[in-house]
C-alpha positions in Angstrom: 0.1 -6.1 7.6 2.4 -4.8 4.9 4.1 -1.6 3.7 4.0 -1.5 -0.1 4.4 2.2 -0.4 7.6 1.8 -2.5 5.8 -0.5 -4.9 2.9 2.0 -5.2 5.4 4.8 -5.8 7.0 2.8 -8.6 3.6 2.3 -10.3 2.8 6.0 -10.2 6.2 6.9 -11.7 5.8 4.2 -14.4 2.3 5.6 -15.3 3.6 9.1 -15.4 6.5 8.2 -17.7 4.2 6.2 -20.0 1.4 8.8 -20.1 -1.1 6.3 -18.5 -4.0 6.9 -16.2 -4.7 5.1 -13.0 -7.9 4.1 -11.1 -7.3 3.9 -7.4 -8.9 0.9 -5.7 -8.9 -0.1 -2.0 -11.3 -2.7 -0.8 -13.6 -2.2 -3.8 -16.7 -1.6 -1.7 -17.2 2.0 -3.0 -16.8 1.3 -6.7 -20.4 2.4 -7.3 -19.7 5.9 -6.1 -18.8 8.8 -8.3 -18.9 8.7 -12.1 -17.9 5.7 -14.1 -14.3 4.8 -13.9 -12.1 5.3 -17.0 -12.2 1.9 -18.7 -8.8 2.6 -20.4 -7.0 3.4 -17.1 -4.9 0.9 -15.2 -5.6 -0.2 -11.6 -3.6 1.1 -8.6 -4.5 -1.2 -5.7 -3.9 0.0 -2.2 -5.7 -3.0 -0.7 -2.5 -4.7 0.4 -1.0 -1.6 2.0 -2.3 -2.4 5.5 -1.5 -2.3 9.2 -1.4 0.0 12.2 1.7 2.2 12.2 1.3 3.8 15.6 -1.4 3.7 18.3 -1.2 5.8 21.4 -4.4 5.1 23.5 -3.5 7.6 26.2 -3.0 10.3 23.6 -6.1 9.3 21.6 -4.2 9.1 18.3 -4.0 6.3 15.7 -1.8 6.2 12.6 -2.8 3.5 10.0 -2.0 2.6 6.4 -4.8 3.5 4.0 -5.6 -0.1 2.9 -6.3 -1.3 6.4 -9.9 -2.7 6.8 -12.2 -0.7 9.1 -13.0 -4.0 10.9 -9.3 -4.4 11.9 -9.1 -0.8 13.2 -12.3 -1.1 15.2 -11.2 -4.4 16.8 -7.9 -2.8 17.9 -9.6 0.2 19.3 -12.3 -1.8 21.1 -9.5 -3.6 23.1 -8.8 -0.2 24.7 -12.4 0.8 25.0 -12.1 3.3 22.2 -13.7 3.9 18.8 -13.9 6.1 15.7 -16.6 8.5 16.7 -17.5 9.5 13.2 -18.8 5.9 12.8 -17.5 5.0 9.4 -19.9 3.1 7.2 -18.7 -0.5 6.5 -20.1 -1.0 3.1 -18.6 -4.5 3.0 -16.1 -6.6 4.9 -13.2 -5.1 2.8 -14.1 -1.4 3.4 -10.9 0.5 4.1 -10.0 3.6 6.1 -8.5 5.2 3.0 -11.6 4.8 0.9 -13.7 6.2 3.8 -11.7 9.4 3.8 -11.6 9.7 0.0 -15.4 9.3 -0.1 -16.0 11.5 3.0 -18.3 9.0 4.6 -19.5 9.3 8.2 -22.2 7.6 10.2 -25.3 8.7 12.1 -23.4 10.5 14.9 -21.8 12.9 12.5 -23.7 16.1 13.6 -22.7 15.6 17.3 -19.2 14.0 17.1 -17.9 15.3 13.8 -17.1 13.8 10.4 -14.2 11.8 9.2 -12.8 15.1 7.9 -12.9 16.5 11.4 -11.0 13.6 12.9 -8.1 13.6 10.4 -4.8 14.9 12.0 -2.4 14.2 9.1 -1.8 12.0 6.0 0.9 10.7 3.7 0.2 11.1 0.1 1.7 10.0 -3.3 1.2 12.9 -5.7 1.1 12.7 -9.5 4.8 13.3 -9.7 5.5 10.2 -7.6 6.6 12.2 -4.6 5.7 10.7 -1.2 4.7 13.7 0.9 3.6 14.1 4.5 0.9 16.7 5.6 -0.3 17.6 9.0 0.8 15.5 12.0 -0.5 13.8 15.1 -1.9 16.7 17.0 -4.6 19.3 16.5 -3.3 22.7 15.6 -4.0 25.7 13.5 -3.3 25.4 9.8 -2.2 28.2 7.5 -3.2 28.0 3.8 -4.8 24.8 2.5 -5.3 22.0 5.0 -4.2 19.2 2.6 -5.1 16.4 4.9 -8.7 17.4 5.0 -8.8 18.3 1.3 -8.7 14.6 0.7 -12.2 14.2 2.3 -14.5 13.7 -0.7 -11.8 14.1 -3.3 -12.4 10.5 -4.5 -8.7 10.1 -5.1 -8.4 12.9 -7.6 -5.6 14.7 -5.7 -3.4 11.7 -5.1 -3.0 8.3 -3.5 -3.5 8.4 0.3 -1.0 6.0 1.9 -1.3 6.7 5.6 -3.7 8.5 7.9 -3.4 9.8 11.4 -6.8 10.0 13.2 -8.2 11.2 16.5 -9.9 8.5 18.4 -12.3 8.7 21.4 -13.5 6.5 24.3 -16.6 4.5 23.8 -19.7 5.9 25.6 -20.5 4.2 28.9 -24.1 3.7 28.0 -26.5 3.9 25.0 -30.2 3.8 24.6 -32.6 4.3 21.7 -36.1 5.8 21.9 -38.6 5.2 19.1 -42.1 6.4 18.4 -44.5 6.9 15.6 -44.4 10.3 13.8 -45.3 11.7 10.4 -42.6 13.1 8.1 -44.3 16.5 8.3 -43.8 16.6 12.1 -40.4 15.0 12.4 -38.1 17.8 11.2 -39.3 20.2 13.8 -39.3 17.5 16.5 -35.7 16.2 15.8 -34.3 19.7 15.7 -36.0 20.6 18.9 -34.6 17.6 20.7 -31.1 18.2 19.2 -31.1 21.8 20.6 -31.5 20.5 24.1 -28.3 20.0 26.2 -28.8 16.2 26.3 -26.5 13.3 25.3 -28.1 12.7 21.9 -25.9 11.0 19.2 -28.4 9.9 16.6 -31.7 11.2 15.2 -33.4 9.7 12.1 -36.8 8.9 10.6 -37.9 6.1 8.4 -41.2 4.3 7.7 -43.2 6.6 9.9 -41.0 6.2 13.0 -38.5 8.5 14.6 -35.4 7.1 16.4 -33.4 9.0 18.9 -30.1 7.6 20.3 -28.8 8.7 23.7 -25.1 7.9 24.5 -22.8 9.0 27.3 -22.7 8.7 31.1 -25.4 6.2 32.2 -27.0 8.7 34.6 -27.4 11.3 31.9 -28.8 8.7 29.4 -31.3 7.3 31.8 -32.4 10.8 33.1 -33.0 12.0 29.5 -34.9 8.8 28.6 -37.2 9.3 31.6 -38.0 12.8 30.5 -38.4 12.3 26.8 -41.3 10.4 25.1 -40.8 7.2 23.2 -40.4 3.5 23.8 -37.0 2.1 24.6 -35.9 0.0 21.6 -34.5 -3.4 22.6 -32.4 -3.8 19.5 -31.2 -0.2 19.4 -27.6 -1.0 18.8 -28.4 -3.3 16.0 -30.6 -0.7 14.4 -28.0 2.0 14.4 -25.4 -0.4 13.0 -27.7 -1.1 10.1 -28.0 2.7 9.5 -24.2 3.2 9.8 -23.4 0.5 7.4 -26.3 1.3 5.0 -27.7 -2.2 5.6 -31.1 -1.1 6.7 -33.8 -2.4 4.3 -34.4 1.1 3.0 -31.0 0.9 1.2 -31.5 -2.6 -0.2 -31.5 -3.1 -3.9 -30.0 -1.1 -6.8 -33.1 -1.0 -9.1 -34.2 2.4 -7.9 -31.6 5.3 -7.8 -30.5 6.5 -4.4 -30.1 10.3 -4.0 -28.3 12.0 -1.1 -29.6 15.5 -0.1 -27.3 17.4 2.2 -29.5 20.3 3.3 -30.3 22.7 6.1 -31.6 20.6 9.0 -34.7 22.7 9.5 -35.6 23.0 5.8 -38.9 21.6 4.6 -38.5 18.3 2.8 -38.2 18.5 -1.0 -41.5 17.8 -2.8 -40.7 14.4 -4.4 -42.9 11.3 -4.5 -41.1 8.3 -3.2 -39.4 6.8 -0.1 -37.3 8.9 2.2 -34.9 8.2 5.0 -34.1 11.3 7.1 -30.9 11.2 9.1 -28.6 13.6 11.0 -31.5 15.3 12.6 -32.7 16.5 9.1 -29.3 17.5 7.6 -29.0 14.3 5.5 -31.9 13.0 3.6 -31.9 9.9 1.4 -34.4 9.6 -1.4 -35.2 6.5 -3.6 -36.7 7.5 -6.9 -36.0 8.1 -10.6 -35.1 11.5 -11.8 -32.3 13.7 -13.3 -29.7 15.7 -11.5 -30.8 19.0 -13.2 -34.3 18.6 -11.7 -33.0 17.6 -8.2 -30.5 20.5 -7.8 -33.1 23.3 -7.6 -34.9 21.4 -4.8 -31.7 20.9 -2.9 -30.8 24.6 -3.3 -34.2 25.7 -2.1 -33.5 23.6 1.0 -30.2 25.3 1.6 -27.9 22.5 0.3 -26.8 20.2 -2.4 -27.7 16.8 -3.9 -25.8 13.9 -5.4 -26.7 10.7 -7.2 -25.2 8.3 -4.6 -26.0 4.9 -6.1 -27.6 3.6 -9.3 -28.9 5.6 -12.2 -26.9 6.9 -15.1 -23.3 7.4 -14.0 -21.9 8.4 -17.4 -22.9 12.0 -16.8 -22.5 14.2 -13.7 -23.5 12.7 -10.4 -22.4 15.5 -8.0 -24.1 18.9 -7.6 -22.8 21.4 -10.1 -20.2 23.8 -8.7 -19.9 27.6 -9.3 -17.2 28.7 -11.7 -15.1 30.2 -8.9 -15.0 26.9 -7.0 -14.3 25.0 -10.2 -11.3 27.2 -10.7 -9.9 26.4 -7.2 -10.5 22.7 -7.7 -8.7 22.7 -11.1 -5.7 24.6 -9.6 -5.5 22.1 -6.8 -5.7 19.2 -9.2 -2.9 20.7 -11.3 -0.7 21.2 -8.2 -1.1 17.7 -6.9 -1.6 15.8 -10.2 -0.4 17.9 -13.1 -0.6 15.0 -15.6 -4.2 14.0 -14.6 -3.1 10.5 -13.7 -5.4 9.7 -10.7 -9.1 8.8 -11.1 -9.7 11.0 -14.2 -13.3 12.3 -14.3 -14.4 10.2 -11.4 -15.5 13.1 -9.3 -16.5 15.5 -12.1 -16.2 15.2 -15.9 -14.1 18.4 -15.9 -11.6 17.3 -13.2 
C-alpha cells in the first residue's frame, strides 16, 4: 500500500503548465469503455495509489485509496463478515475501486441494495488546477447543491482524478439460495417484476438462454420459507452463477466480435424489437444485447422503453457511444467540466466528444 497523491498532484500541475492532456488509468480493466482515449494525451496512473486508509467495522464505513484492487477490499471486509452490497464487477484481477466509481458499475443486487453511487459517502479529488479537495465525509447526511462525491459516478474521470473514497459497507447475508426454471422472454418481464414486488428477501433476478434465475438472500428462515413458497428448482452452483454475472464472466459476455449494448430501461417495459441474444438483469431494468447496429437506431428503441442505451463494448468507438443528452443537460455538464477541469486536462472526449 502506498500514498502517491503528491506525485499525482505534481503530474497534474505539470500537465496544466505545459498545456498537456492526461488519460487517467487505474488497473486498466475498463479501457474498453467509453470513446477511444486521446492518443496524444499522456498517462496519469493511479494504480499504485493503494491501501485502506480507515476501516470501522462497527460503524460500517471504509475509506480507501482509489487504486486499491477490489479483491483486496473484499478480502478485508470478509474477515469481518462484511461486503460491498452493490457487488462491484471485477472485470479483471486489477480492477480498482476508483475505476468502479468512475464507470458507475454495480452488480446484480443493484435494484435491492443500491448502486455504487448510493454507497459513496465522500471522496478526495484532484481537480484540473492541481488542487487536492475533499467532498462529503464518512456519514450519511443531506447535501445542499451538487453532491460532488456522487457526481463522479459515471463521469469516466472527466471531472478530475479520484484519489480516495469513503464507502458504506454492510454485513454479509446469513443465507443465500437461487431458484431457476425455464421461461420464455415474453413471460419473464412480468414474472420477475411480480416477484420483486413481493415483500421477500430477493437480491437478484435475471434471465438468459430461456431460464429465469431468482436469488434469495438474508435470514435463513426467510430464505427457506420463500423458496418453499415459490416455484423453481434450487440451483446447486447458485453462488458461482451470480459471481459470473457480477464479473461479466458468464458465457453470454464472452468474446468481442459482436458489439455489446446496454439498455437501461423501465423494468416493466416490453423488450426492444431486435434480433439477437439478450441477457435481462435487474428484474428487467438492465438489458444486455449482442448485435450489430448504430447508436442512432438503438436510441429510439431505448426511449420507447423509458430509458437509455449505450455501446458498452466493441463496435465503433470513434463516434458517440453514450445516449445523446438534451441541450439543457449538456449545458450543466459543460459548466461542471469547466468548474472542475477548466483546461480540459482529464480524459478529453472519453465520455462524449463534446466534453
